[in-house]
Structures are given as structure tokens and as C-alpha cells.
N, C-alpha and C positions, 0 to 999 in steps of 0.2 A: 241708443248708440253712440259708443265711444269714437273721439274720430284720431283717424290714425296718425302717428308720432310720424316726424319727418325718417329717422330710420326706417320705418315699417314701408314708408313709402317708395325709398329709395331703393329698398333689401332684393339683393340678384343684380341690381343696377355696377357695371364696372364703372364710376363717377370717374378715374382718373384718364380710362381711354372716350369717354363724353366729354373729357376737360380738351382732353387731347384731338381732337375733335374738334370741339366748337374755336382752338386755336387755330386748330391749320386754316378752316371755315372763313377765319379775321382773317387769316396769313394772306391766301387769297385773294378773300378780297379786296384789302388796302393793295398788293402788286398789279392788280387789274386795272385802279384807280391812277397808280405812278405808273404802267404803260402807259394807260390812256393821255395825262399829265404832258407823256415825254416826248409823246408822240406828237401833239399838238402842240408843244414849246417849239419845238423842230422845226416842224410848217408853219409858225408864225415867225421863228427866228431866219428862217430863208427867207417867206416871202418878203418881212423887212430888208434883210439885209440886200433882195433884188432893187427892194427900191430902192436904198441908199444909193447903188449902184447907178440905175436910174440919174438922179440927181446931181452924182457926185463926176461918173464916168462918161457918163450920154449928158450931162448937160439940161437936162428937164426941168424944166422953171414948173414947181407948183402950182403956180397960177396959169400960165399958159395948159398947163395939161388940164386946170380945173374948167376953166375958160373956155377951151376950143373946142371945135367938134370933130366926129372922124374923119381921116384921109387916110389913103393909100401910102403919102410918105409921112415914116413916124415922127421926121421933125416934127410935123404939120400936129397928127393928131394929140386930140384931147378927146373928156369923157366928160363933155359940160351937156350935151345931145342924149347920151344915153342918160347920162342921171336927170336930165326935167322928163320921158321918156320914164324911168324907173319910176321917180313922184306920181306922174298924172296913175300911171298902174295900180301903186299901191292907190291912190285915193281911190279910184273907182272902184278896185277892188273891195272898199273898205267899204261906200258907201253903199255897192251892192250886195256884198255876205253879210254886213253886222246885222241890218235892221232884216232882214230875211232871216237870220239862223236866230237869233234872240228873239225872234217873233214865233219860230218852227221852238225853241225851247222853251217860251211860255207855251205853247200850247197841250208839250206834250209830257211836259211836267205837271202843270197848274188845270187840265182844261180836261185833259184826254181822259177816258177813263182806262184802270187798269185792264185791258184784254191782248188776249194774246196774237192782236193785229196788232199795240201799238207796243208790244213787246216786241217783236218783229221788225220795224221799227225803227228802233233803239240800235237793235242788235247788226240792223242793216249801215245805219249813220258811224255804227264801231266797226267797222269792215269799211267804210266808205274809205272813211279817216289814215286806212290801209293800202290803198291802191296806189301805185304808181301816177307823180304827176304825169307821164308823158300819155296817160291814157284820154286823161283831161284832156289835154293838145288834139289828142287825134279826135275827139269828139268832139271840138268848136269846129275846128279844120272841116269834119266831116259835113256837119250842119250849118254853119253860118260862114263859112270862106267858100267852101265849094257847093253849097247848099245852097234853095230856093231861094234864101234871103241874099246873098250873094253879096255880102256886107265888103267882104278885101281886108286883105293887111292891116288891117288897124286898130290903135290903142285897145278900142271899147272892143276888141276879140280876145285881144290878149284880156282886159281885166275880165273880163266873163270867164279865160278858163280858169284865170289862177283864182277868179272867186269861187269857182263851182269845189276847188281845191282843196280852200280853205274854209266853207262854207260847213264842212261836216265838223272838224276840228272845231269852228266857234259852235256849233247848234250841241257839242258834248259837251264845253270847259263849261257854257253857261244851264245846263239843265245842275252838274255838279252844282251852281254856281245859290245855284236855288234850290238843288237838294238841301245845301249846306245852309238855308237858314229856316231855323228851330219851328217845329210847329206849333206851339206855343206863341211863338209871334205872329200868327195871323188867326189861334182861335182869338188869341186877347183884340185886332182888330176888330176878327167877326164881330166882339161881343160887345164892341160900340155901337154896333152897328151899320159898320162900312159893310157895303156890297166888293164883292171876289173880285172885282176889277181897281175899284180903288184900294182895296190891300194890296193889289200884286202895283198896286204903280205905286202908290204911298211907303209901302213896308216894306214889303218882301225885295224890288227891286233894288232901292237905298242900301239892303244889305247885301244885295248879290253881286251889287255894282263893282265893288276891288275885283274880284274874282273871275265876272264876268272883263273887265277892259283885262283884266292881265293875257288871259286866253285869245282875248282878241288882238292883242297887238305883236304876243308872239307867234301868231298862225298867220299875220302881216310881214312879220319879219321873215318865215319862212316863203314865200306865195315872192317878196325882194330877193332871198336869195335863190330862186328859182329859175330855170333856163330850161330845158327838158318843154315844157309846154310853149311858150315861146316861141323857140322853133318851130315847131313843127305847126305855127298858125304863120307863120310866115318873118317874124321879126326882121328886123336891117341889120346885121352886124355895122358898126365903125357909123353911124350913119351922119350925113352933112351936114344935115339940116335938122332946125330944131323944133324937135314938136310943137305944136301951137294949140291940139288939144284931141277930143278923142276922138277924130277924123282922121288924124296922122298919120303917118306907117311907122311900126310898135316898133322899139327897138329900147333896150335897157341895159344898163351895166351887167348886168351878169352875162348878155348873150356875145356884147363889146368884146369881153375879159376873154368869151370865149376864140372868137375869131382871134384877137390878140396872140393869145398864149401858144395858137396852131400858126403862126407864118413864120416862115422861116431864119427871118431878121432877131438880131438880139435883142435889137433897138424896140423891139415890139415885145419881145419875154419883163424885158422891166416894165414897160409902159402897166402890162398886164398886172403885175406883181404889185405897182404903186392904183392901180384899180381895183384889186381886191385890199389893197390895206379903207379906202375909202369909203370901198365898202362895211369892210367891218363897223369902221368906224359910224357909219351908218346905223348899220344893227346894233352898236354898241349903243347909240343915243337912243336909239325905240327902243331895245329894253329901258334906258333909264326914263323915258316916259313911263311907262307900265309902271315903274317900281315908285316914280312920283304921284302920279294918278291912283293907284293901291291905298297909298301912304293917304292921300289928301282926301280920298274916300272916308280911312276908315276914320280917319279923327274928326270928320264931319268937318273942315277948314272950309 
């Protein structure tokens, strides 16, 4: 049987019309990207301008802003307590979600049988990653704050809410990273006499670690930028006292920025813009750490 030529394959097809459709689709994608980038540039520009006004017109010192706690007086208000609260929240969230999420991913990808029940769990994990964040806050409010444990409105409860929020993302990203490791690597380890756990610990996990770390840090960056779950469990805006541990009152940068943005004084509005810039710097730093860790593990340094 002879192989058809290109002319025979495209016989009866209007190549000119197909080419125009492809170019139109490419132009639509490019226009969508430009609109998104322009909107983002305007938003960042507006925030930077308001921050500049805060420093120049309202005489807000950067050092004072970063080292002062919350206050009802905008001239004394700062972001230090909220920054400490956010750091504690993210640290506890990572401790709570990383080990459970990666462990669940290892079990589902390496140990669990390919059954209908396991496939149902994987499908539900993908669905949980799209659940609105406020739902997790309401769950923790009902079970941990108003429920029998009655833990109160503490940082530990906020970290549990954020951990539940990002855990499906960590599990799915870790499963994808483990799935990307070639089966030949596993078979080669088995051929040398290694057990399944030795193969996972010494061969599969090191190969999948760049993807796992990248997905985890990006998930934690999302947790850092969340406001709704913390508001549901009673986070304090513009906290006047710096948190000292997981049992301190909840406070975070996002909640403080949210509170400042809705105050009627313009001074608070520029403080909110400066808080947004600070949060953006922290998020960019977390993304930089993710890139560094990924490159470090990929190069094996």
C-alpha cells in the first residue's frame, strides 16, 4: 500500500482559509496576553504611585512602616506585627501541609492499586484544588473555633485553614512530579536489589524533588496571599501586639491591607499600597527561592 502524498492528504481542503484561521487564533491569543499584561502594569503602577505618595506626601518612613505595629492612628500604624503573623502562618502551613501532602502523593502514586476508588480520590483532589478558599475558613470556624475543641482565634487555627487550602495543590503537584520520573529509573533500582521504599527514597524522590518543591512553594505563596479564610476564623486587622507563637491571636499582612483599604482616611490608603508592595516583594522572594531550589536539585549541587 503506497503512502499518500501531501497533495492527496490536503485534497479538498482550503489551505488559505485554514491559514487565516490559524493566524486569527494566534492574534487572539496575543491580544489576550497583551490585555492581561497591560491591566497588570496599570495595577502595579497605581500601587507604586500610591506608595510613592505615602513616602513623599504623607512622610511615611519605610523603616517606621516595617518596624511598627498596627494602630488606629495612621501616622503610627505599621506592618511589623502582620508580617510576623504571616511568617508564622506560612511556616506552620508548610509544616502541616508538606509532609502530609507529599506522603499522600507517594502512597497514591507508588503504592495504591489502580482501582476505581483510587481514581475517585484523585478526581476529588483535583476538584478540591478549585474549592473557594472561604469554604475552608468556614469549616475551621465551625469545627475548631466554635466546635468542641474551642481553640479560639489563634494562629494555629489559621494555619490549619491555609493548610487544608493548599494541601490538594501540593498533592496533585507532587503526584505529577513523581509520575514524571521514568519507569526505567525504578526498574534499574529494582534490578540492583533495592526494595520499593529504598527506590522511592533514594531514586524517585530526588528526581521528583524539583517539581515537588516548586509546587509546594507556589502553593505556599497562594496561602500567603489569602484573606478570606483568615477573616472567617477571626483574624485581627492592624494588630497592636506582635505574635509570639502558634497560640497568639491571628494576624496577617493580607488582613491588615484589607482593613486599611476600607478606612476612610487617605493616609490608610497609601499605607495599604505600601503593604501591597511589601507583600509583592515577599512573593517574588518566595518565587526566587523556588527557582533556586529547583535549579539546585536539578544540578545536584
